[in-house]
Structures are given as structure tokens and as C-alpha cells.
A tleap script that builds the chain and sets N, CA, C and O, in Angstrom:
source leaprc.protein.ff14SB
mol = sequence {
  NMET ASP ALA LYS ASP CYS ARG HIE PHE ASP
  THR HIE ASP ASP LEU ALA ARG ALA LEU ALA
  ALA ALA VAL LYS PRO GLY ASP VAL LEU LEU
  PHE LYS GLY SER ARG GLY MET LYS MET GLU
  ASN ALA LEU GLU MET PHE ARG GLU LYS THR
  ALA GLU LYS CALA
}
set mol.1.N position { -24.900 -73.765 -5.044 }
set mol.1.CA position { -26.792 -73.344 -5.912 }
set mol.1.C position { -27.742 -73.979 -5.511 }
set mol.1.O position { -27.860 -75.078 -4.970 }
set mol.2.N position { -28.635 -72.962 -5.913 }
set mol.2.CA position { -29.727 -73.563 -5.619 }
set mol.2.C position { -30.128 -73.960 -6.773 }
set mol.2.O position { -29.603 -73.299 -7.669 }
set mol.3.N position { -30.992 -74.936 -7.220 }
set mol.3.CA position { -31.009 -73.884 -9.380 }
set mol.3.C position { -31.686 -73.191 -9.278 }
set mol.3.O position { -31.685 -72.320 -10.148 }
set mol.4.N position { -32.866 -73.084 -8.006 }
set mol.4.CA position { -34.252 -71.807 -8.022 }
set mol.4.C position { -33.786 -70.730 -8.164 }
set mol.4.O position { -34.594 -69.844 -8.442 }
set mol.5.N position { -31.992 -70.258 -8.013 }
set mol.5.CA position { -31.811 -69.797 -8.330 }
set mol.5.C position { -30.653 -68.373 -9.267 }
set mol.5.O position { -30.010 -67.361 -8.990 }
set mol.6.N position { -31.099 -69.422 -10.706 }
set mol.6.CA position { -29.806 -69.194 -11.557 }
set mol.6.C position { -31.082 -69.257 -12.027 }
set mol.6.O position { -32.038 -69.937 -11.655 }
set mol.7.N position { -30.939 -68.298 -13.067 }
set mol.7.CA position { -31.217 -68.385 -14.496 }
set mol.7.C position { -30.690 -68.957 -15.707 }
set mol.7.O position { -29.680 -69.661 -15.693 }
set mol.8.N position { -31.378 -68.665 -16.825 }
set mol.8.CA position { -30.657 -68.557 -18.604 }
set mol.8.C position { -31.590 -67.869 -19.146 }
set mol.8.O position { -32.803 -67.885 -18.936 }
set mol.9.N position { -30.638 -66.941 -20.231 }
set mol.9.CA position { -30.914 -66.224 -21.326 }
set mol.9.C position { -30.246 -66.549 -22.863 }
set mol.9.O position { -29.127 -66.125 -23.151 }
set mol.10.N position { -31.047 -67.333 -23.791 }
set mol.10.CA position { -31.078 -67.175 -24.164 }
set mol.10.C position { -30.016 -66.027 -26.260 }
set mol.10.O position { -29.303 -66.423 -27.182 }
set mol.11.N position { -30.683 -64.601 -25.838 }
set mol.11.CA position { -29.646 -63.781 -26.456 }
set mol.11.C position { -29.578 -62.778 -24.849 }
set mol.11.O position { -30.257 -62.615 -23.835 }
set mol.12.N position { -27.850 -62.136 -25.657 }
set mol.12.CA position { -27.145 -61.012 -24.688 }
set mol.12.C position { -28.352 -60.205 -24.051 }
set mol.12.O position { -28.746 -60.277 -22.887 }
set mol.13.N position { -28.846 -59.426 -25.076 }
set mol.13.CA position { -30.446 -58.448 -24.972 }
set mol.13.C position { -30.989 -59.222 -23.173 }
set mol.13.O position { -30.502 -59.098 -22.049 }
set mol.14.N position { -32.172 -59.984 -23.704 }
set mol.14.CA position { -32.221 -60.315 -22.391 }
set mol.14.C position { -31.647 -61.310 -21.005 }
set mol.14.O position { -32.237 -61.616 -19.969 }
set mol.15.N position { -30.279 -61.641 -21.479 }
set mol.15.CA position { -29.316 -60.794 -20.244 }
set mol.15.C position { -28.907 -59.509 -19.440 }
set mol.15.O position { -28.438 -59.383 -18.309 }
set mol.16.N position { -29.172 -58.793 -20.203 }
set mol.16.CA position { -28.761 -57.152 -19.918 }
set mol.16.C position { -29.970 -56.126 -19.368 }
set mol.16.O position { -29.895 -55.188 -18.574 }
set mol.17.N position { -31.287 -56.759 -20.214 }
set mol.17.CA position { -32.499 -56.109 -19.772 }
set mol.17.C position { -32.529 -56.589 -18.146 }
set mol.17.O position { -32.752 -55.835 -17.200 }
set mol.18.N position { -32.201 -58.279 -18.057 }
set mol.18.CA position { -32.722 -58.701 -16.650 }
set mol.18.C position { -31.856 -58.158 -15.804 }
set mol.18.O position { -32.303 -57.495 -14.869 }
set mol.19.N position { -29.844 -58.405 -16.030 }
set mol.19.CA position { -30.011 -57.623 -15.164 }
set mol.19.C position { -30.216 -55.528 -14.465 }
set mol.19.O position { -30.415 -54.933 -13.406 }
set mol.20.N position { -30.011 -55.250 -15.787 }
set mol.20.CA position { -30.380 -53.448 -15.795 }
set mol.20.C position { -31.770 -53.371 -14.595 }
set mol.20.O position { -31.606 -52.504 -13.737 }
set mol.21.N position { -33.006 -54.146 -14.488 }
set mol.21.CA position { -33.858 -54.035 -13.926 }
set mol.21.C position { -33.363 -54.821 -12.168 }
set mol.21.O position { -34.369 -54.725 -11.464 }
set mol.22.N position { -32.578 -55.279 -11.626 }
set mol.22.CA position { -32.237 -56.167 -11.091 }
set mol.22.C position { -30.589 -55.003 -9.961 }
set mol.22.O position { -30.369 -54.975 -8.750 }
set mol.23.N position { -29.824 -54.254 -11.173 }
set mol.23.CA position { -29.293 -54.302 -9.955 }
set mol.23.C position { -29.999 -52.971 -9.395 }
set mol.23.O position { -31.126 -52.522 -9.604 }
set mol.24.N position { -28.506 -52.312 -8.291 }
set mol.24.CA position { -28.843 -51.810 -7.372 }
set mol.24.C position { -27.361 -50.239 -6.933 }
set mol.24.O position { -26.477 -51.095 -6.947 }
set mol.25.N position { -26.885 -49.449 -6.747 }
set mol.25.CA position { -26.433 -48.940 -6.341 }
set mol.25.C position { -26.204 -49.976 -5.604 }
set mol.25.O position { -26.964 -50.737 -5.003 }
set mol.26.N position { -24.060 -49.889 -5.810 }
set mol.26.CA position { -23.348 -50.033 -4.857 }
set mol.26.C position { -23.410 -51.972 -4.978 }
set mol.26.O position { -23.186 -52.761 -4.060 }
set mol.27.N position { -23.809 -52.315 -6.509 }
set mol.27.CA position { -23.073 -53.299 -6.449 }
set mol.27.C position { -22.642 -54.087 -7.733 }
set mol.27.O position { -22.756 -53.654 -8.880 }
set mol.28.N position { -22.099 -55.381 -7.356 }
set mol.28.CA position { -20.917 -54.673 -7.819 }
set mol.28.C position { -20.944 -56.162 -9.244 }
set mol.28.O position { -20.427 -57.267 -9.077 }
set mol.29.N position { -21.165 -56.025 -9.625 }
set mol.29.CA position { -20.815 -57.105 -11.280 }
set mol.29.C position { -19.871 -57.939 -11.320 }
set mol.29.O position { -19.251 -57.934 -10.256 }
set mol.30.N position { -19.240 -59.089 -12.513 }
set mol.30.CA position { -18.214 -59.680 -13.277 }
set mol.30.C position { -19.348 -59.630 -14.152 }
set mol.30.O position { -20.562 -59.824 -14.091 }
set mol.31.N position { -18.236 -59.200 -15.226 }
set mol.31.CA position { -19.734 -60.253 -16.561 }
set mol.31.C position { -18.297 -61.434 -16.725 }
set mol.31.O position { -17.279 -60.743 -16.718 }
set mol.32.N position { -17.912 -63.040 -16.872 }
set mol.32.CA position { -17.094 -63.447 -17.218 }
set mol.32.C position { -17.918 -64.476 -18.401 }
set mol.32.O position { -19.144 -64.571 -18.439 }
set mol.33.N position { -16.662 -65.456 -19.656 }
set mol.33.CA position { -17.969 -66.098 -20.145 }
set mol.33.C position { -16.491 -66.090 -22.159 }
set mol.33.O position { -16.198 -65.224 -22.984 }
set mol.34.N position { -16.226 -67.099 -22.023 }
set mol.34.CA position { -15.981 -66.742 -22.957 }
set mol.34.C position { -15.616 -66.340 -24.047 }
set mol.34.O position { -16.457 -66.557 -24.920 }
set mol.35.N position { -14.706 -65.835 -24.393 }
set mol.35.CA position { -14.702 -64.746 -25.513 }
set mol.35.C position { -15.740 -65.671 -27.381 }
set mol.35.O position { -16.701 -65.683 -28.150 }
set mol.36.N position { -15.235 -65.882 -27.224 }
set mol.36.CA position { -16.886 -67.297 -27.981 }
set mol.36.C position { -17.654 -66.991 -27.203 }
set mol.36.O position { -16.852 -66.889 -26.275 }
set mol.37.N position { -18.438 -66.781 -26.834 }
set mol.37.CA position { -19.824 -66.122 -25.903 }
set mol.37.C position { -19.939 -64.570 -26.478 }
set mol.37.O position { -20.915 -63.836 -26.320 }
set mol.38.N position { -19.316 -64.403 -26.836 }
set mol.38.CA position { -19.240 -62.199 -26.734 }
set mol.38.C position { -18.968 -61.981 -25.466 }
set mol.38.O position { -17.886 -61.439 -25.693 }
set mol.39.N position { -19.057 -61.949 -24.196 }
set mol.39.CA position { -19.207 -61.130 -23.342 }
set mol.39.C position { -19.749 -59.495 -22.962 }
set mol.39.O position { -20.500 -59.091 -22.073 }
set mol.40.N position { -18.944 -58.715 -24.150 }
set mol.40.CA position { -18.553 -57.564 -24.545 }
set mol.40.C position { -19.375 -56.964 -24.999 }
set mol.40.O position { -19.450 -55.737 -24.942 }
set mol.41.N position { -20.574 -58.095 -25.830 }
set mol.41.CA position { -21.948 -57.527 -26.107 }
set mol.41.C position { -22.757 -57.328 -24.600 }
set mol.41.O position { -23.221 -56.345 -24.022 }
set mol.42.N position { -22.713 -58.106 -24.431 }
set mol.42.CA position { -23.979 -58.575 -23.232 }
set mol.42.C position { -23.477 -57.121 -22.004 }
set mol.42.O position { -24.162 -56.178 -21.609 }
set mol.43.N position { -22.112 -57.471 -21.710 }
set mol.43.CA position { -21.545 -55.808 -20.895 }
set mol.43.C position { -21.607 -54.442 -21.766 }
set mol.43.O position { -21.573 -53.414 -21.091 }
set mol.44.N position { -21.673 -54.325 -22.849 }
set mol.44.CA position { -22.217 -52.975 -24.251 }
set mol.44.C position { -23.646 -53.072 -23.659 }
set mol.44.O position { -23.770 -52.484 -22.585 }
set mol.45.N position { -24.474 -53.536 -24.018 }
set mol.45.CA position { -25.323 -53.520 -23.923 }
set mol.45.C position { -26.618 -53.751 -22.331 }
set mol.45.O position { -27.758 -53.289 -22.273 }
set mol.46.N position { -26.117 -54.339 -21.580 }
set mol.46.CA position { -26.173 -53.574 -20.343 }
set mol.46.C position { -25.500 -52.382 -19.650 }
set mol.46.O position { -25.788 -52.193 -18.468 }
set mol.47.N position { -24.661 -51.583 -20.238 }
set mol.47.CA position { -23.904 -49.708 -19.929 }
set mol.47.C position { -25.516 -49.242 -20.014 }
set mol.47.O position { -26.208 -48.827 -19.085 }
set mol.48.N position { -25.848 -49.415 -21.241 }
set mol.48.CA position { -26.534 -48.591 -22.370 }
set mol.48.C position { -27.793 -48.737 -21.487 }
set mol.48.O position { -28.228 -47.934 -20.661 }
set mol.49.N position { -28.299 -49.991 -21.860 }
set mol.49.CA position { -29.060 -49.504 -21.031 }
set mol.49.C position { -29.703 -49.410 -19.163 }
set mol.49.O position { -30.841 -49.155 -18.769 }
set mol.50.N position { -28.132 -49.809 -18.163 }
set mol.50.CA position { -28.800 -48.963 -16.926 }
set mol.50.C position { -27.873 -46.916 -17.381 }
set mol.50.O position { -27.980 -45.927 -16.657 }
set mol.51.N position { -27.607 -46.943 -17.849 }
set mol.51.CA position { -27.374 -45.251 -18.645 }
set mol.51.C position { -28.909 -44.668 -18.992 }
set mol.51.O position { -29.191 -43.500 -19.260 }
set mol.52.N position { -29.566 -45.498 -18.934 }
set mol.52.CA position { -31.742 -45.298 -19.899 }
set mol.52.C position { -32.238 -45.549 -18.179 }
set mol.52.O position { -33.409 -45.446 -17.813 }
set mol.53.N position { -31.632 -45.729 -17.698 }
set mol.53.CA position { -32.276 -45.337 -17.235 }
set mol.53.C position { -32.296 -44.435 -16.111 }
set mol.53.O position { -33.185 -44.182 -15.298 }
set mol.54.N position { -30.530 -43.793 -16.313 }
set mol.54.CA position { -30.134 -42.660 -14.676 }
set mol.54.C position { -31.370 -41.509 -15.044 }
set mol.54.O position { -31.558 -40.545 -14.302 }
savepdb mol mol.pdb
quit
């Protein structure tokens, strides 16, 4: 993967906002991270943000 295609986010909220803005109907996302990263928080924020778009 080319470095220009990679993005870094400092907060779960920043990640959730970026994903919610980029996701399209039919897209499939895999949320993967260590328990220490608490990716479930990012997933919940993403769900809230995509529900707001609907």
C-alpha cells in the first residue's frame, strides 16, 4: 500500500467522522484493533454518525 493512501487519526471521533464521510452504500468495513485501542468506541461513534446521515 502506498503511503499516500494511508491516514492517521488522533481520536476515535476523527476516525468516525472521516469514515462516515467516505462510506457509500454497499461498502463493507472491518473494524480491527487491539482491546487497548478501544476500537468499539470508534465503531459506536461511526454508527451514530451514519445514523445522522440517514
